[in-house]
N, C-alpha and C positions, 0 to 999 in steps of 0.2 A: 193105767191107774186112774182112779177118780181123784178129784182134788182132795177129798177127805183122806183117802188112802195115802196120797203123796205127802200131805202135811204130817200125817201120823208117822210115816216112814222117815221123814226128815227130822222130826222131833226125836225119834229113837236113835237115829244116826248121830244127832248132836249131843247125845249123852256121852258118847265115847270119842267123837272126832270133831275137829274144827271143820265147819262147813266152808265151802269155797264159792264165792261170788265171782262174776266175770270181771273183765277189765274195761278199758275205755272203748266206747263205740266210735267217737270222733277220730281218735288216733288211727283206728283201723280203716275208717273211711278215707282218711287223708292218704293212706298208702296206695289207695286205688287211683289217685290222681284224676278224679272226675272233673270234667269241665261243665260249663253252662249247658251244653247240649245234653249231657248225661243226666243232669239234674232235671231238666225239662222233660225229657222223654218225648214220645209222640203226643201224649195227651196235653202237655202244657207248652208245646212248641211256640205257640203264639201268645204266651202270657205277657202282660204289659210291663212287668217289672222283673229285674234280675232275680234268679232263683238259686244260683250257686251259693252254697253255704247253708241252705235249708236242709239239713241232714235228715230230718224227719220225713220230708217229702219223698225221700228215696224209698220209703215203704211202698209208695205208689208207682214210682218210675223205675226203680232198680231193685225190686224185691228179692231177687236171687242173691244179690250182693249182701243184703242185710241178713238173710237167712244163713248164708255162708259164714258170716262173721259170728253169728250165734253158735253155729256148729263148731267152728274153730275153738271157741271158748269152752264149749262142753268137752271137746276132745282134749283140751289142755288140762282138764280136771275140775271145771266148774260144776257145782251141784245146782246152781241157780244162775240164770242170766236176767239182765234187765232189758226191757223192751226199748226199741229205738223211738221213744216218745217223749223225750225230755222237754221238748217245746211243742208238744201236740195239744195246745190249748188255743182257743180263739184269741186270747190276749197276745200270746207270743207269735202266732201266725199272722197277726195283723201287720207285722213288718213286711210281709210279702203279699198282702191283700188276699190272704187265703183263710180268713176267719171261718168261712162256711165249710171248709174242708177239714177242720180240726178233728171232728169226730171220726171221719173216715180214716184220716191219717193215724189216729190213735188205735182204732179197731184193727187196721191192717198191720200196724206195728206189733200189736199183741198177738195177732193170728200167726205172723211169721215166726215169732219167738216160740209160740206154742207148737207149731209144726216141727221146728228144729228139736224142741224138747221131747216131743212124742217119739220122733224117729230115734233119738239116742236112748230114750227110756226103753223102747221096744227092743233095741239091739243089745243093751247092756243089762236090762232087768233092774237097774238102779233108778231111784227117783230123780227126775230132772225137772226142776221147777222154774217158773217164770214170775218175775217181779214186774208189775206194771209201773214203769218209771214215771213219776210225777215231779217235774222240775219246778223251780221257784217262780217261773215267768220272768219277764224282763221289766216288771214294774214292782215297786215296793209299797206296802201299806204303812210302814212305820216311819218312812223318811220322805221328805219333800224333794222332788227333783228341781225345785226352784229355790235357789239360795236366798232370794229376796222375799220369799213367802213361805216360812217354815210350816204353816198350817195347810198348804196346798197338797193335794194328792192327785195323781194322774188317773187313779182308779179307786173304786169303792170296795169295801169288804164284800158286799153282796155280788158285785161283778166278778171278783176273783173266785168267790165260792161257786157261782154258777158256771164259770169256765171250767173249774176243776170237776164239778159234778158231771158236765158233759163228757169230759175226758174219761173219768173213772167208769161211768156207765158204759161207754163204748168199749173199754178194755175188759170189763168184768167177765164176759163169757170165756175168756182165754187165760186169765192169770190166776196164780196161786196166792199172790200177795199184792197189796198196793204199797209201793215204795215211794214215800214222800221224801225227796232227797235234795242234797245241796241246799239245805235250808240256811239262807243268810238273813232272812227276816222271819222271826217266829210268828208274826201275825199272818203272813202268807200261809205258813204251815197250818195255823189254826183254821184258816179258811178251807184248806184242803181236808183237814180232819172233820170239820163241820159238814162239808159236802158229802163225804163218805158216810157220816152218821145219818144224814138226811136220806141218802139213797138206801141205806140199810132199813131205816124205819118205814120207808115207803114200799119196800120189797123190790125195788128196782135192781138191787144187786144182792148177791148172797151174803148174808150177815156173817157167814163163817170165813170170809176172806180176810185174813189178818192184815194189819197195818205194820209196816216197818218205817222208822223215821231215821233220817240221817242229816245231821247239821254240819255246818261249815264254819270252822274257826278261820277267820280271814287273814290273820297275821300274828306277829309275835305278841300282840296285846292279849291274846288268849280269849278273844271275844268274837261273837258273830258280828256281822255288819250292823245289825240293829242294836248291838251293844251288850248282849248277854254273855256271861260266863257259861262254861259248860254245865255247871251245876244249876244255874238259873234256867238255862234252856231246858234241861231235863225236867225241872219242877213245872215248867210252863206247859209241857206236852204229855206228862205221864198219865193224865186223865184219859188219854186215847187208848190206854192199855195196849201198847205196842207189843208185837211178837218179839221185836228186837229194836234197839236204838243204837245209833252209832254216829260216826263222823267220816266225812269224805271231802275231797277236793281242797283247793287253795294251798295246802301244805304237803310236803313230803313226809315220809314216815319218821325221819329223825325229828322233825319239828312237831309232829302230831302226837308223839308219844305221851307227854304229860297230860294231854286232854283225854286220850284213851284211858289212861290210868284213872283220871277223875271219874269217868263213866263206870269203870270197873268197880270203884269204891261204892257207888250209890245206886246203880241200875237194878231194878227189880225184875228185869227181863233179860233176854240175851243181849250181848253187845257185839256189834260188828264194826269193822274199820276197813276203809278202802282209800288209802292215800294216793296222791299223785306219785309219779316216778321222779321224786325229788322236786326241786324248785325249777321254774323255767329259766332258760338261759336268755341272753340278750335278744335272741331271735324268737322267743316264745316257745322254744322246743325243750324237750325233756331228755336229759342225758343219762339219767340213772339206769344202769343195766338191770336186767332181771335178777342177777345174782346179788347186786347191791340192795335192791328193794326187798328181796326175799330174806336176806340176812337180817334186816332191820325188823320186819314184821314177824319173822320167825321167832324172835325173842318174845314178842307178845304172846304167841301161841304157847311157847314153853313155860312162860311165867303165869299162864292161866288168866290173862286179861280179857280174852275174846272168845266168842263162839263162832264167828264167821269173819273171813278175810277175803279181800279182793283188791282191785286196783281202780284208780280213777285216771285223770289226764296223763297221757304219756305211757300208760301201761298197755301191754299187748298179750296175746296168748302165751308168749314165752315168759312174760312176767308171772302170769297165773300158774303156769306149769312149775316154775321155780318156787313160788310161794307155797303151792300145794306140797311140794317135796319137803320144804322146811317145816310145814305145819303138821305133817303126818304123825309126828310123835308128840304133838302138843297136848296140853291138858285143857279141855273145855272149861270155860269159866262157869262157876255156880252163881246163880242169881242171889242177890242179898235179900234179906227179909228184915227191913228196918222196923224199929218200934213205931207204934202209931204216933203221929204228930201232924200238925198242920204245916205243910210245906208250901211256901209262897215264892213268887219270883218277880223281881223287877229286873234291873240290870244285874243284881246280885241275888243269890238265894237267901231266903229267910225262913227259919224254922221255929215254930212254937211247940216245944215239947210238953209232955203231960205235967211235968213238975213246974 
């Protein structure tokens, strides 16, 4: 299928079914128990700094493992997978001295996901899509990393925008969506949105590639790390005209539910949710079983809160298979059509209605 045909088919499928996103990439990589030598491969055997933990580098050094993980998620029921490019920006790769490799890592990550999707699409006849995963980077534009200097920033808006532009342009030939995800700082997300808008205007990427946005509610405060409520976050990014908007990471399904409900009430587009497999234990691991996670998010599907479900940290192909089973009888959410109003956002939403 062409990208246009695939998107049309997914839109049609979403009218009657809950679409399935994949689960965690990092969790699956951890099960392979890769060491420093596997991360380095032959190409980076002599690299001057440690590379273990740079999961995106595996696109270059262990491509078959990454492709296998994508295939496992498709076989578990995913309609859409995310590329292994969460940290494939020059800003994030600077931790490993690999800034110059960011674009290559991003392109290869997208190509591997595309190859896996095309193979499953050919064998099943069903659309299998790829989201170009764009993570938040390891630097924030809204908060100072120096408690003694609140006005200090480790990076500028333009530097973040340029890093995102490089990543998005590298992935564009292979992806069906750009997924700006795990948004803890809305200003970083705005830099990514601006980068994609610039690329569209210049013709560097196909303007028909939709954007998906997914924020992160960091704790029981119900706010992102940069302080916004779910409603304020939505108001801040709705101008991007996303294909879908949702929430992922930080919380398990039980804790995430009220914020998914908040998006359900206000979003003018599709809603997605991909929570963690519960909250991490004392060792940073996730204990929630596939059946437990699926039972919780299955309620959202049956209650008509969402259009797409998946999993974040701690989830596996088994979780996605169980969620897909729970969601198969779900009712896809219908987008709301609110009355015209000026909707603003600070830390809280603010609406100026016609009256």
